[in-house]
N, C-alpha and C positions, 0 to 999 in steps of 0.2 A: 504494500500500500504506500502511496506517495505521502511525503511530508510537505505540508503547505505552510508558508510563513504569512503572518498577518501583523498589521500595525494599527494601533488605535489612532484615529484622526484627532482626538481631543487630548488625551494624556501622553501620546507618543509611545506607549508601552508596546513592545513586540512580543509575539508568541508564536509557537510552532504547534501545528496540529496534524496528527496522522489520520488521514481520512481516506475513504474509498472514493473512487471516481464518481460514483452515483450519489454520494452524500452532498447535501447542500452546503454552500459556503457559510462560514461563521459570520455573523453580522454584529454581534454585541460584545464589547470588551468586558471580560470578567472582573476587571479592577474598578473601572469607573462607569460601566454600562454605556460607554460611548460607541460610536460607529467604527467598525473594523473595515480595513481594506486589505486586499491581498497584495503581497509584495512579490514581485517577479525579479529574479536574479539570473545571471548567466550560469549555465551549467557546463561543467568541465567534461569534455568528451575526448576519449583517446581511441583512435582507430588503430587496431593492431592487425597485422597480416598484410597480404598484398591485395591489390585491386581497389583500394580506397583513394588513391591519389591519381592525378591526371596522367602522369607519365608511367604508371605501372603497366598499362595495357598497350603501350606503344612500342613499336620496334625501334631498333637503333637507327633506322633510316628516316625517322621523323624529323621534319624541319622545324618543329616548334619547340624542341628541347633546347634549353639554354646552352648546353655544352657544344651543340653543333652549329651555332650561329657563326657565320663567317668562315667556317671550315668545311671541307668536303666530308660528306658522310659516307662515301664509298672508300674503302681501303682494301688494298691487297695484302694478304697475309705475308709476313716476312718469312724468308726461309729459316729453318732451324739451324743454329750454328753447329758446325761439325765438331764433334768431341775429339779432343786430342788423345793420344794414347795414355798420357799421364792422368787425364781427367776421367777416362772411361771407367765405368764400373763393370765388373764381370756380369754379363747377363745370365740370368737363370733360364737356360733353355730347358724345354720339357725333356724329361728323362725318357729314353726309349723303353717301351714296354716289351718285356720278353714273354713270349708265349711258349708254353711247354710243347715239345714236339709230340705229335700224336701218332 
């Protein structure tokens, strides 16, 4: 159930009330029996995950993304550098399987 904030127009006292959506709004201040009004405030929302932002569903070739303005969006992949013999790691090649002679 949502929590609503109210403030008295006469004495200025604020109060919070937990009410159902179908309940009527409070109209009378419990302290001075003055008129209450609802107080609306900003709600903090955090969107988690993908798909909420404008650039989440766009590809890299989009011209409206800030990073691509003034630059070419097409690029050719650069060739992989050749590994020298001192930098090369021994590759783990698959071991040959031996089958028993039948």
